[in-house]
N, C-alpha and C positions, 0 to 999 in steps of 0.2 A: 170229147177231148181226152187225150192221154198225155201224160208227162213221163218221160223216160230218164232214168239216171243210171249211168254206167259206173261200175267200180271194179276193182281187182287188178288194175294195171300196175306197172312198176318196172323195176330193173331186174332182169333175170339173166343168168349165164346161158351161153349157147348150150343147147341140149336140155335146157330146163323146161318147166311147165308153168302155166298160169291158168287160172279159171276166172274169166270175166263174168260179171253179173250185170243184168239190166233190169232194174226194178221199175215197174210201171204203176202209175196211179190209175184210179178208175176201176169200177167194178166189172167192166165188160172186156177186160184184156183178153179173156179166153176166146173172144170173137175176132182177134187180130192176128194176122200173119206177122212174123217178125224176122228181121234179118240182121246180120252183123257185117259191117263194112270196115275198111281201113283206108287211111290215106297217109302215105309217106311224103316227106318234103319233096316238092317238085314233081310229084306223080299224081295221077288221077285217082279219085276214090274208086275202090274196087269192092265188089260184093264177094264175101267169103263164104257165107252160109246163110240159109234161110230155113224157116220152119213154119208149117201151117198152124192154124189156130188150135187144132186138136193135138198137135204134136206128132202126128203120124207121118205126114209128108215132110221130107227134108231135102235140101239141095246143098251141094258143096261145089265150090270152084275146083277145077282140076289141080290148080296150083297148091291147094291145101288139103286135098283129099287124103285121108289116112292119118293126118296129124291133128285135125280139128274135129271137135264134136259139138254140135249144137243141141240143146235140149231146153225144155221149159217145164215149169211147175206152175200151172194155172191157179192152184190154190194159194200160191205165194205171189202171183202176178210177176213172175220173174222168168227171164230167159237167160240161159248160160252159154258160154263158149269155152269149152275146155281146149286148151292149146298145149300140145306136147312137142317134144323135139324141136324147140324153138331155135331159129337161126337169126343171125344179125339182120338179114333182109326182111325179117318180120317186124322190125322196128317201125312203128307208125302210131298214129292216133286211131283208136278203134271206136267205132260208133255202132250203137244199135238203132234200129228203126222199126216202126210198126205201122200197120195200115189195116183198116177193117174191110176194105173192098176185096171181094173174091178171097176170103180168108184162108182157103186151102191152096192158093196158087203160090208156088215158091220159086218158079223159074226166074232166071235173070230177065230184066226188062220191066218188071212190074214196078209201079210207083209206091213210094212210102210217104205218107203225110206227116208222120211224127218222128222226130229225131232226138236223140240224147245229145249231151254236150261233148261227149267223147272222153276217153281215158287213154293216157299215154302208155305204150308198151315199148320198152327199150331192151334189146337183147345185145348184150355186150360183155366182154370179159374184162 
């Protein structure tokens, strides 16, 4: 069992940056793949980025490539999402997710068993 808690969301001006954190409970988080998703009102949840258990393999959605960076610190049981050059259309609730099956698989379509409660990101002037 893993519990995930996101933090770092908030209100930011267009062009600004935020770093989201996802803190995980449990001593085996280093065996879990992790992903960051977002869901805007009236839209489907979308995968933004994923990272394998070791931190070597990463995936980014084309829509955010170049602006977002996913990373993890397994010693701290934490996954991060650095977001730069934020746009109003980035406004959404951001969720992290984790799963221990096939821990280096980061491509879209994989399942995640564990989810955080989400953190709101609002990009507005």
